[in-house]
C-alpha positions as CSV (number, residue, x, y, z in Angstrom):
1,M,-5.8,11.2,29.9
2,D,-4.1,10.1,26.6
3,D,-4.5,11.6,23.3
4,E,-6.7,8.8,22.3
5,S,-9.2,9.1,25.0
6,V,-9.3,12.9,24.4
7,A,-10.0,12.4,20.7
8,E,-12.8,9.9,21.4
9,R,-14.5,12.1,23.8
10,L,-14.2,15.2,21.4
11,A,-15.7,13.1,18.7
12,Y,-18.6,12.0,20.8
13,H,-19.4,15.6,21.7
14,L,-19.0,16.8,18.1
15,W,-21.6,14.1,17.0
16,A,-24.4,16.6,17.8
17,A,-22.8,19.1,15.5
18,G,-23.1,16.8,12.5
19,P,-21.4,13.8,10.8
20,A,-18.8,16.0,8.9
21,R,-17.3,17.4,11.9
22,T,-17.3,14.2,13.7
23,A,-15.7,12.3,10.8
24,Q,-13.0,15.1,10.6
25,A,-12.3,14.8,14.4
26,L,-11.8,11.1,14.1
27,A,-9.7,11.5,11.1
28,R,-7.4,13.9,12.9
29,A,-7.2,11.4,15.8
30,G,-6.3,8.6,13.3
31,R,-3.5,10.8,11.9
32,R,-2.1,11.6,15.2
33,A,-2.1,8.0,16.2
34,A,-0.3,6.9,12.9
35,T,2.5,9.6,13.4
36,K,3.0,7.9,16.7
37,L,3.2,4.4,15.0
38,A,-0.1,3.3,16.9
39,F,-1.4,1.8,13.9
40,A,-4.1,-0.3,15.6
41,A,-5.6,2.8,17.2
42,A,-5.2,4.9,13.9
43,G,-7.1,2.3,12.0
44,R,-10.0,2.2,14.5
45,H,-10.5,6.0,14.3
46,L,-10.1,6.1,10.5
47,E,-12.6,3.2,10.0
48,S,-15.0,5.1,12.1
49,A,-14.5,8.3,10.3
50,A,-15.0,6.4,6.9
51,R,-18.2,4.8,8.1
52,I,-19.6,8.0,9.3
53,A,-18.7,9.8,6.1
54,R,-20.0,7.0,3.9
55,T,-23.5,6.9,5.8
56,A,-23.7,10.7,5.4
57,G,-23.0,10.6,1.7
58,L,-19.8,12.7,2.2
59,R,-17.8,11.3,-0.6
60,E,-15.0,13.8,-0.8
61,L,-14.4,13.3,2.9
62,E,-14.7,9.5,2.8
63,L,-12.1,9.4,0.0
64,S,-9.6,11.5,2.0
65,V,-10.0,9.2,5.0
66,L,-9.8,6.1,2.9
67,S,-6.3,7.4,1.4
68,L,-4.8,7.5,4.7
69,L,-6.8,4.4,6.0
70,T,-5.3,2.2,3.1
71,L,-1.8,3.4,4.0
72,V,-2.3,2.6,7.8
73,A,-3.8,-0.8,7.2
74,S,-1.0,-1.9,4.7
75,R,1.6,-0.9,7.3
76,H,-0.3,-2.3,10.3
77,A,-1.2,-5.8,9.0
78,G,0.3,-5.9,5.6
79,Y,-1.8,-6.5,2.4
80,G,-4.7,-8.7,2.8
81,G,-8.4,-9.0,1.9
82,S,-9.5,-6.0,4.0
83,T,-6.9,-3.7,2.7
84,F,-7.8,-4.7,-1.0
85,D,-11.6,-4.0,-0.1
86,L,-10.5,-0.4,1.1
87,L,-8.5,0.3,-2.1
88,E,-11.5,-1.0,-4.3
89,R,-13.7,1.4,-2.4
90,A,-11.3,4.3,-2.8
91,E,-11.0,3.7,-6.5
92,Y,-14.7,3.6,-6.9
93,L,-15.2,7.0,-5.0
94,A,-12.4,8.6,-7.0
95,R,-14.1,7.6,-10.3
96,M,-17.3,8.8,-9.0
97,L,-15.9,12.2,-8.2
98,G,-14.2,12.4,-11.6
99,R,-10.6,11.8,-10.2
100,E,-9.4,9.5,-12.7
101,T,-5.6,9.7,-11.9
102,E,-6.3,9.0,-8.3
103,A,-8.6,6.0,-9.2
104,V,-5.9,4.4,-11.3
105,H,-3.4,5.1,-8.5
106,F,-5.5,3.1,-6.2
107,L,-6.0,0.4,-8.8
108,F,-2.2,0.4,-9.3
109,V,-1.5,-0.1,-5.6
110,R,-3.4,-3.4,-5.6
111,P,-1.4,-5.3,-8.0
112,V,1.9,-4.0,-6.3
113,G,0.6,-5.0,-2.9
114,A,-0.7,-8.3,-4.3
115,Y,2.9,-9.2,-5.5
116,T,4.6,-8.4,-2.2
117,S,1.9,-10.7,-0.5
118,I,1.4,-13.2,-3.3
119,E,-2.3,-12.4,-3.7
120,K,-3.9,-14.6,-6.2
121,D,-5.8,-11.7,-8.0
122,R,-2.4,-9.8,-8.9
123,G,-2.7,-10.5,-12.5
124,R,-6.2,-9.5,-13.0
125,W,-5.5,-6.1,-11.4
126,A,-2.4,-5.5,-13.3
127,R,-4.2,-6.3,-16.4
128,R,-7.0,-3.8,-15.6
129,A,-4.3,-1.0,-14.8
130,Y,-2.7,-1.8,-18.1
131,E,-5.9,-1.6,-20.1
132,Q,-6.8,1.6,-18.6
133,G,-3.5,3.0,-19.2
134,Q,-3.7,2.1,-22.9
135,A,-7.2,3.8,-23.2
136,S,-6.2,7.0,-21.6
137,A,-4.6,10.2,-23.0
138,D,-3.2,11.1,-19.6
139,P,0.7,10.2,-19.5
140,I,0.5,9.7,-15.8
141,I,-2.2,7.0,-16.1
142,Q,-0.4,5.5,-19.0
143,A,2.7,5.2,-16.9
144,Y,0.7,3.5,-14.0
145,G,-0.6,1.0,-16.4
146,R,2.7,0.1,-18.0
147,H,4.6,-0.1,-14.5
148,A,1.6,-2.4,-13.1
149,W,1.8,-4.6,-16.1
150,R,6.5,-4.4,-16.2
151,A,6.1,-5.7,-12.6
152,A,3.3,-8.4,-13.1
153,T,5.1,-9.9,-16.1
154,A,8.6,-10.1,-14.6
155,L,7.6,-11.4,-11.4
156,D,5.2,-13.9,-12.9
157,R,7.8,-15.3,-15.3
158,A,10.4,-15.5,-12.4
159,D,7.9,-17.3,-10.2
160,R,7.0,-19.7,-12.9
161,A,10.8,-20.4,-13.6
162,V,11.4,-21.1,-9.9
163,T,8.6,-23.4,-9.7
164,T,9.0,-25.4,-12.9
165,Y,12.7,-25.7,-13.1
166,G,13.4,-25.7,-9.4
167,Q,15.8,-22.7,-9.8
168,R,15.7,-22.1,-5.9
169,F,19.1,-20.0,-6.3
170,A,16.9,-17.1,-7.9
171,E,14.4,-17.0,-4.8
172,G,16.5,-14.3,-3.1
173,L,16.4,-12.2,-6.3
174,L,12.6,-12.3,-6.3
175,L,12.5,-11.3,-2.7
176,L,14.8,-8.4,-3.5
177,L,12.6,-7.4,-6.4
178,R,9.5,-7.2,-4.0
179,A,11.6,-5.2,-1.5
180,R,12.3,-2.7,-4.3
181,L,8.7,-2.6,-4.9
182,L,7.9,-1.9,-1.3
183,H,10.5,1.0,-1.5
184,A,9.0,2.4,-4.7
185,R,5.6,2.5,-2.9
186,G,6.9,4.5,-0.1
187,E,6.6,2.0,2.5
188,P,8.4,2.5,6.1
189,V,12.2,2.2,5.9
190,D,12.1,-0.6,8.5
191,V,9.6,-2.6,6.4
192,V,11.8,-2.2,3.4
193,R,15.0,-3.0,5.2
194,A,13.4,-6.2,6.6
195,A,12.3,-7.4,3.2
196,A,15.9,-6.6,1.8
197,E,17.7,-8.5,4.6
198,A,15.4,-11.4,4.1
199,A,16.4,-11.4,0.4
200,R,20.1,-11.2,1.4
201,A,19.6,-14.1,3.8
202,R,17.9,-16.3,1.3
203,S,20.4,-15.6,-1.4
204,D,23.2,-16.5,1.1
205,E,21.3,-19.7,2.0
206,R,21.0,-20.8,-1.7
207,G,24.6,-19.9,-2.4
208,A,23.7,-17.1,-4.8
209,H,26.3,-14.7,-3.9
210,L,25.6,-12.3,-6.8
211,F,22.2,-11.7,-5.5
212,A,23.2,-11.3,-2.0
213,R,25.6,-8.7,-3.1
214,R,22.8,-6.9,-4.9
215,S,20.7,-7.0,-1.7
216,E,23.7,-5.6,0.2
217,R,24.0,-2.7,-2.2
218,F,20.3,-2.0,-1.9
219,L,20.5,-2.1,1.9
220,A,23.4,0.4,1.7
221,E,21.3,2.8,-0.6
222,I,18.5,2.8,2.0
223,D,20.9,3.5,4.9
224,Q,22.1,6.5,2.9
225,E,18.6,8.0,2.6
226,P,17.4,10.7,5.0
227,P,15.1,9.3,7.7
228,D,11.4,9.3,7.4
229,I,9.7,12.4,8.9
């Protein structure tokens, strides 16, 4: 019997002991599945754990589960509507629990993810993070706001230049910037490398050799980093 089946049976038997233990068992099963790169199974376990915790009003536990679930969701299917919904719920819970820095982190992740997936709401989320950073005395929250806004402004201007002036030679640079954003977010090395290789290929295709060399240097930097544990 595989680990997933064992975890599901254990969670079923724990149900009688209460929702907290059940959700915790499912969360552990989800974490184990994620470490084995079984992201679909991990997502199912964690979604069940989050649903149980939410129904039982266990906000601390739900937030803990959502923190892992948002990471698993972004790695399994990329950023999309469901992942952004999870981030919104996590932000809400963090604020309810008085964890302002965590709340702004979840808000910050949304525009960063939106820029890597060309999500239409990216500017609005970046603006929210910036405004909250401006209103906060916490230097960490201030930094989140500034970064969410330095990425939104730069990439929006670049996108407009490409669209308006037909400067297709810069497309590879935009892809490289998005690869660097993925790297800064702590995405898996394989995901970052694929994005950087796509940037290099696009620059080569456009004859933008300077940008292609930048992508090559970034790829070399990635290869020198210690492997993910």
